[in-house]
C-alpha positions in Angstrom: 11.9 76.0 -7.7 13.7 75.8 -4.6 13.4 72.1 -2.7 14.0 73.1 0.8 11.3 76.0 0.4 8.7 73.0 -0.4 9.7 71.2 2.5 10.2 73.7 5.3 7.3 74.8 7.7 5.4 77.5 6.4 4.7 80.7 9.3 2.4 83.1 8.9 0.7 86.2 11.2 -2.9 87.3 11.5 -3.6 90.3 13.4 -7.4 90.6 14.8 -9.0 93.3 15.8 -10.6 91.2 18.8 -9.5 90.4 22.3 -8.1 87.3 23.4 -11.3 86.5 25.3 -13.7 87.3 22.1 -11.3 85.2 20.0 -11.3 82.1 22.3 -15.2 82.3 22.4 -15.4 82.5 18.8 -12.9 79.8 18.2 -14.9 77.5 20.8 -17.8 77.5 18.6 -18.8 74.7 16.3 -16.4 75.1 13.6 -16.8 73.2 10.3 -14.3 73.5 7.9 -11.5 72.7 9.9 -10.8 70.7 13.1 -9.9 72.9 16.2 -8.3 71.7 19.6 -6.8 73.6 22.2 -3.5 72.6 23.8 -3.2 75.4 26.2 -4.8 78.7 27.3 -3.1 80.4 24.2 -2.0 77.6 22.1 -4.4 75.4 19.7 -3.8 72.6 16.7 -6.0 73.1 13.2 -6.2 70.7 11.1 -8.3 69.6 7.9 -11.1 67.6 8.6 -10.3 65.5 5.6 -7.1 65.5 3.6 -6.8 63.7 0.3 -3.4 62.8 0.4 -2.7 62.2 4.3 -6.3 60.6 5.5 -6.0 57.8 2.1 -2.6 57.3 1.8 -0.7 57.6 4.6 -3.0 57.3 7.3 -1.2 59.0 9.8 -3.9 60.8 12.6 -1.9 62.5 15.3 -3.5 63.0 18.9 -6.3 65.5 18.5 -6.2 65.7 14.6 -8.3 64.6 11.7 -5.5 64.8 9.1 -2.1 65.0 8.8 -2.3 68.6 7.6 -1.6 70.6 10.8 -1.0 74.1 11.8 -0.2 75.0 15.5 -1.4 78.4 16.5 -0.2 80.8 19.4 -2.3 83.5 20.9 -0.8 87.1 21.4 -2.3 89.9 23.4 -1.2 93.0 21.5 -3.6 95.4 23.3 -6.8 95.1 25.1 -8.7 94.9 21.5 -6.1 93.7 19.2 -4.6 89.8 19.3 -1.9 88.2 17.2 -2.3 84.9 15.9 1.0 83.1 14.7 0.3 80.0 12.4 3.1 77.5 11.9 2.6 74.1 9.6 4.5 71.2 9.8 7.4 70.8 7.7 7.7 68.0 5.3 11.0 66.8 5.2 10.3 63.2 5.2 9.6 63.3 1.6 13.0 63.6 0.8 12.9 59.7 1.2 11.3 59.5 -1.9 14.3 61.1 -3.9 16.8 58.1 -1.8 14.8 55.3 -3.5 16.3 56.1 -6.8 19.8 55.6 -5.6 18.9 52.8 -3.5 17.5 51.1 -6.4 20.6 52.0 -8.8 23.0 50.6 -5.9 20.7 47.4 -5.8 20.7 47.2 -9.8 24.2 47.7 -9.7 25.3 45.1 -7.1 22.9 42.3 -8.3 22.7 43.3 -11.7 18.8 43.1 -12.1 18.1 45.0 -14.7 15.9 47.6 -13.7 13.9 49.2 -16.4 15.5 53.2 -16.6 12.3 55.0 -16.8 11.6 53.0 -12.9 13.9 55.8 -11.7 11.8 58.6 -12.4 8.9 57.6 -10.8 10.0 58.5 -7.3 11.1 62.0 -8.0 8.0 62.7 -10.0 6.0 61.5 -7.1 7.9 63.5 -5.0 7.0 66.7 -6.8 3.6 65.6 -7.0 2.9 65.2 -3.7 5.1 68.2 -2.3 2.7 70.3 -4.5 -0.8 68.6 -3.4 0.4 68.9 0.4 1.6 72.6 -0.1 -1.9 73.1 -1.6 -3.8 71.7 1.1 -1.8 73.7 3.8 -2.9 76.8 2.2 -6.6 75.6 2.0 -6.2 74.9 5.5 -5.1 78.3 6.2 -7.5 80.1 3.7 -10.6 78.1 6.0 -8.8 79.8 9.1 -9.2 83.1 7.8 -12.3 82.9 6.3 -14.0 81.2 9.4 -12.1 84.2 11.5 -13.3 86.9 8.9 -16.8 85.9 9.5 -19.2 87.6 11.8 
C-alpha cells in the first residue's frame, strides 16, 4: 500500500451525451444524494450532505459545502451534444500529522522520562490507516452518487 496514493487528490472524468445547457438544467434541479453549488458558469462543487467522519469528528464546513468530503468539477464542451465533466477531490495530506505524533511522543518521553506505555505509540498510525480508508470510501461514495444522479433520466 502506497501512502501517497491514499493522500493524493483523485481525478475522474465523465463524458456525457448532453449539451452543457442541458447538463446545467439537470444540475440545477433539487438534488437529494449530495450538495451541489455553482462557482462559475462551468465550475462547481459537490459535497456529501452528511459525512460521518468530517461532520462529527472535524466539524470543518467550507463555504458552500455540507461536509469536508468535497469534489470540484469543471464542465468542458466537446461538441454540441457532448460534455466532459472533470472531477477532482481534495488531497488529504493533513492526515500525515497523525504519523508525526508518535515521534513527538517519543521525543517528549526521552526528554522528560515519562514512561509512555509502548502500545500508545501505535494508536496514531492505526488511526491514520482507519481514517484514510474511511475518507477514501466517502469520496468514492460521493462520486458514485454523482454518477448515479447523472445516469438517471
